N, C-alpha and C positions, 0 to 999 in steps of 0.2 A: 688427719691431714693437716690439722690447724698448725701443728708445730713447724710445718714447713715454710709458712709464712713468716717465721721468726728466725730466718737463717742469718748467722752473724754478718755484718758488714763486711768483714774481711772477705768472705766469699762472694759478696755482692760486687766488691770493687775489683776484683780479680778474678773474673769468671772463667779465665783460660789459663790460670794458674793454680788453680785448686779445685778440688773434686767437689760437686754439688750433689748432696743427698737425694735431693727431689729429682734431679735427672737420672741418678742411677737407679731410683725407685721406678721412675716412668720406664726406663729400658727394660727393667727386669719385669715389670708387667706386662710388657709388649711381646718380650720373650715366652713368658708363660702362656699369653694366648696362641702364640705360634705353635708351640708345642702341643697345647691341647687340641688346636684345628686339626694337626697333623696326626697325632698319635694319642687320641682320646682315652683310649683302654690301656695304655703302657703306663708302667709305674713311673717313667721319666715325667709323666705330666704332673703327677702327685709331688714329686721331687722340685719341680719348678715353682709350685705353689708354695712348697715349704721356704725355697730360697725367697720368694716374695715376701713371705711373713718375717723372714731373717732381715731382709733389706728394711723394712718398716721397724724393726727392733732396734737396729743398728742406728739408723736416722735419728731415732729418739734418744738412744743413749748417746750419740755423738752431740746431740745439742746440750745434755745435760753435763757432759763432759768439759765442753769447750770453756764456758764461763769458770771463774774460780767458785771454790766452794766456800762461800762467805761466812755461813755458820761455823765451820770448821775453822777457818781463819781467826773469827772471833772468840772462838775458845782459847787457840794458842795464843793469841794476844792477851786474854785475861788470865792464863797460866803463868805467862811471862811477867806480867805486871805483878801479880800476886807473889811470885818468886822473889822479883827485885825488892818488893816491899819488906818480905820477910828478911833478907839479906841486909838491908837497911837497917831494919829494925833490931837485929841480933848486934850488928856493928854499933848501934848507939847506945843498948845498954851495957857495954863493956868500956869503962872510961879508959882514955889514953894514959892517966896516971898509973894504973894499974898493970897496964900492958908493959910499960918501960921501966919496971922496978928491978926486975933482973934479965939477964941476957938470955937464960934458958927460956923463960917465960915468954919473952918476945918472940925469939925464934920460933916456938911452939904456934904462938898467936899467928903470926905471919904464915908459917906453913898450913895452918888449918884454913885460913883465908884463901890462900892460894887453891887448895884442894877444892874448897867449896866453890871458888869462881870457876875452875875448871870442869866440875861437875855441872854447874848451872849452864855453863856454854855447850856441854855435851848434850844435855837436856834441850837447850834452846834448837840445835841443830836437828836433833830427832822430832821436835815438835814442828819444825818448819818443813822438814821433809815428809810429814804425815799426809798433807794433802795428796802429794805425787804417789805415794804408796797406796792410799785409797783409790786413785784413779787407775793405778797400774793393774790393780786386782780387779776392778771392773772390766778393764780392757781384756785381762787374761780370761776371764769368763766368756767374754765375747768371741775371741779368738778360738777358743776351745771348741765353741759351736759351729765356727765356721769350717774348722779343721775336719770336724766330722762330718760336715755336709759333702765337704770335698772328697771324703773316701766313699760316701754313699753313691755320688756321681760316678766315681770310678767302677764301683760295683756294677752300675748299669750299662757302662761301655764294656765290661769285661768279656761278655760272650758274644760280642758284635766282632767276629773274626772274619777278616776278608776271605781267609782260605776256604770257607764253606761256600763261597760263591764262585770258586773255580771250577772247571769242567772236569776235573779228576778226584773232587771230593767225594767221599762215601761216608755217611753218618754211621755210628755205631749205635747199639740198642739204648744206650744212656746219654746219648748226644742232647742237648738242650733244644727246644723247638726253635728252629729259624725260620720264619715266614715272611721276613723282609725281603724287599727286591733290593738289588744294589743301589737304586736311587734312594730308596727309603733308608736303607743302612747309613748311606753317606749323609743324610739330613741328621738321622738320629745321633751319629756321632759329632755332627758339626754343632747341635744343640748342646750336648754335653760340654764342647768345648767353650761355648758361650757361657754356659752357667759356671764354669771353673773360672772363666775370666772375670765374671761379675763377682764371685766370692773373693778374689783377689782385691779387687776395687773397694769392696765393703771392708775388707781388712784394712786398705789404705786409709779409709776415713778414720779408723782409730788412730793411725799415727799422725794424720793432720790434726785431730782434735788434742792429741796429748803428746806434743813433742818432746818425748822421752827417749833415751838411748835404748833402754831396755824394751820398750814399745816398738821401736823402730826394727830392732833385731827380729822379736818376735813376728811383727808383721812381715818381714822379709822372708822368714822361714815359710809362711803360709803362701807367699807369692811364688817361692821357688818350688813348693810342693804342686801348686796348681800348674805352673808352667811345664814342669816336669811330666805330669799327667797329660796336657794339652799336646805336648810334643808326640806323645805316644798315640794321642787319638789321630792327630793329623798325619801320622805315618800310616796308620789303617786307611784313612780316606785316601791317600795317595794310592796305596795299594789296589783300593776298590776302582779308582779311575784306570789303574792300568791294567786291571784283570780282566781277562778272557770271560765271557759269560758261560755259565754252565750249559752243557749240551743237553738239549731235550732227549728223553728216552724215546727211540723209535718204535712206532706201534706196528706190529705185524699187519701186513696187508692181507 
């Protein structure tokens, strides 16, 4: 928990314009306790615990990704300076008098110098973008974990079908066990929707830490996936609220 005390000044100065990892973690832990208290024996409680672990992991990664990677920048600067030194050294060992003796030799020397300069500039651009690629790779691994958790949450709400709560429903021999009341089913689905919303906010933390166009597009895909599944869940909740309760079997007198 110590890394939450070192939240960047940007987040502290704009508390309502950026996401706070500490607050997201606090919300996730409260949701986990609510799920465990209501459904202690259900798999959703273990999923909520997994999301809490992911929230802690994402918060630590975001803190590491927000500042520049100074070691990598120092390496890039060293390589650039070394390349410039070699370029100047090669230029110094070729006397200008030899270069200008004939036109063909002059053209070849100039062409070689231009090619070397262009290659050096391409290498410089590649080195400068190296830090962005390293951060993008780390973000990609984190988003892959969140995407997997989203699908796990969707699997847990899959069998919570409002149709089984209707008065005309008849189970088959291979129907899954459905022992939740309408109120419990509604709360279960609501927890699934909240977990999906939290995974979207965890993904948004990556976009906040690494303002990269590719990262923003990947995060947007995660949020769209979670929102799509959440809409499906809320459609089920609406059906439960409008569903007539199942008729109780009449006991012979």
